[in-house]
C-alpha positions in Angstrom: 22.7 66.5 128.3 25.7 67.7 130.5 27.6 65.1 129.1 27.3 66.1 125.5 28.4 69.6 126.3 31.3 68.1 128.5 32.5 66.0 125.3 32.5 69.1 123.2 34.6 71.0 125.5 37.1 67.9 125.3 36.9 67.7 122.2 37.5 71.7 121.8 40.6 71.9 123.9 42.5 68.5 122.1 41.9 70.1 118.9 43.2 73.2 119.7 46.3 71.4 121.5 46.6 69.5 118.5 46.7 73.0 116.5 49.1 74.4 118.8 51.8 71.5 118.9 51.5 71.7 114.9 52.4 75.6 114.9 55.2 74.8 117.0 56.5 71.6 115.0 56.3 73.9 111.9 58.3 76.7 113.4 61.1 74.4 114.6 61.3 72.7 111.5 62.0 75.9 109.1 65.9 75.5 110.0 66.5 72.2 108.3 66.2 73.3 104.8 69.4 73.3 102.8 70.9 76.5 100.6 72.2 75.9 96.8 75.9 77.4 96.7 78.6 78.1 93.7 81.9 79.5 93.8 84.6 80.7 91.3 88.3 80.6 91.9 90.5 83.7 90.4 94.0 82.0 89.7 97.1 82.9 88.2 97.4 86.3 89.8 101.3 86.8 89.7 103.5 89.4 91.7 106.8 90.3 90.4 109.3 92.9 91.9 111.8 95.1 89.3 115.1 96.3 89.3 116.5 99.7 90.3 119.6 99.9 88.2 121.5 103.1 87.2 124.8 103.6 84.5 126.7 106.6 83.1 127.2 106.5 79.5 125.9 103.0 79.3 128.5 102.1 81.6 128.1 100.9 85.5 130.8 101.9 88.0 132.3 104.2 85.2 135.5 105.4 85.1 136.4 109.2 83.7 140.2 108.8 83.3 140.1 109.7 79.7 137.0 112.2 80.8 137.6 115.8 79.3 136.5 117.1 83.0 139.7 116.7 84.4 142.4 119.7 84.2 146.2 119.5 84.4 148.5 122.7 84.1 145.5 124.8 85.6 145.6 128.5 86.1 143.2 130.5 88.3 140.2 131.2 86.1 140.6 127.8 84.1 137.5 125.8 83.4 136.8 122.4 82.1 133.4 120.5 80.9 132.1 117.3 79.8 128.6 115.8 79.0 127.7 112.6 81.0 124.4 110.5 80.3 122.6 109.1 83.0 120.5 106.0 82.0 117.8 104.2 84.2 118.6 100.9 82.9 116.4 99.1 85.6 112.4 98.1 85.0 111.0 100.5 87.6 110.9 104.5 87.4 113.5 106.2 89.2 114.3 110.0 89.9 118.3 110.9 91.5 120.7 112.6 93.2 124.0 114.1 92.9 127.0 114.3 95.6 130.6 115.0 95.4 133.6 114.6 97.1 137.4 115.7 97.0 140.2 113.2 97.8 143.9 112.4 97.4 147.0 114.1 99.0 146.2 117.4 98.5 142.3 117.0 98.8 142.7 119.4 102.1 144.3 122.1 100.7 141.8 122.9 97.7 138.8 122.3 99.9 140.3 124.8 102.6 140.4 127.1 99.6 137.4 126.7 98.3 139.0 127.1 94.8 137.4 124.2 92.8 133.3 124.4 91.9 131.3 122.3 89.7 128.2 123.4 87.8 125.5 120.7 86.7 123.4 121.7 83.6 120.7 119.8 81.4 120.2 120.5 77.6 123.6 122.8 77.6 126.5 121.8 75.1 130.4 122.5 75.6 131.7 125.8 74.4 135.3 126.0 73.9 137.7 123.0 74.5 140.5 122.2 77.2 141.0 124.5 80.1 138.4 127.1 78.7 135.5 124.9 78.2 132.3 125.6 79.1 128.6 124.5 79.4 126.7 126.7 77.2 123.1 127.4 77.5 120.9 124.6 79.3 119.1 124.5 82.4 121.1 124.4 85.7 120.4 121.5 87.9 123.4 122.0 90.5 124.2 125.4 91.0 128.0 126.2 91.3 128.8 123.8 94.4 132.3 124.0 95.7 134.2 120.7 96.0 135.2 119.5 99.3 136.6 116.6 101.1 132.9 116.4 102.9 130.5 114.2 101.0 128.0 117.2 100.2 125.0 117.4 97.4 125.6 118.6 94.1 121.9 117.9 93.0 119.7 117.5 96.1 116.5 118.0 94.9 115.9 114.4 93.1 115.7 114.9 89.4 113.5 112.2 86.3 115.1 110.3 83.8 112.4 110.4 81.3 111.6 107.6 79.2 108.0 108.4 76.9 106.1 110.8 79.1 107.3 109.2 82.5 110.1 108.6 84.7 110.6 105.0 83.4 113.4 102.3 82.3 115.5 103.4 79.5 115.3 107.2 80.1 118.1 109.0 79.7 119.5 112.4 80.4 122.3 113.8 79.3 124.3 116.1 82.0 127.0 119.0 81.3 129.3 118.9 84.0 131.4 122.2 84.4 134.3 122.7 86.7 136.0 126.4 87.9 139.2 127.1 89.4 138.8 130.3 91.0 140.3 133.1 89.6 141.3 133.9 93.3 143.0 130.5 93.8 146.1 131.1 96.2 149.3 130.2 95.2 149.4 127.7 97.6 147.9 125.3 95.6 150.3 125.6 92.4 151.6 121.8 91.3 148.9 120.2 94.1 146.4 117.7 92.6 143.5 116.2 94.0 140.5 114.1 92.4 137.0 114.1 93.0 134.6 111.5 93.3 130.8 112.3 91.6 128.0 109.7 93.1 124.4 109.7 91.5 121.6 108.0 94.0 118.6 106.6 92.5 115.7 105.9 94.0 112.5 103.9 93.2 110.4 106.8 95.0 108.9 108.9 92.4 106.5 110.8 94.4 
């Protein structure tokens, strides 16, 4: 009778061992399954840098030899005026600033006397002519600035060139320049001549 019980006990132990081994093998086998995968490539994305370019009266490197801003035989209190149109001729939006600098043999004399000044307006028209021309109406973007031999800003706050509702390519801004010879200019300037260079600087940073 003991042999029967002993056999049953051993059989039960073997069965539990086999079942336990099955569980262990079953757990180990779960890492062998493969996953299905699928991928899609997005192609054709292109990046092209734009160009930044400005013109004055549709010309790069504008020379104002025949302009009406120049004055000859000017007397104290004389004024001259000219409309210059700047254009965004590049492909990206821009804003611009304007500086001036006197040059020439007698530039220092005019600079020291502080007798020449320029005012820049948008939306203005020219009234009068010759040494009595002025910018009439409009909005001042560059208040009366003394012309000096040191490069200095006339329009320091960056201004937009408009195209539609933005500051995009193709935008233009007509600007009226008025130069005034101080009514109190000293006689030491009689017969002297100087030139001034106005430089526009455009930037793609339109923040």
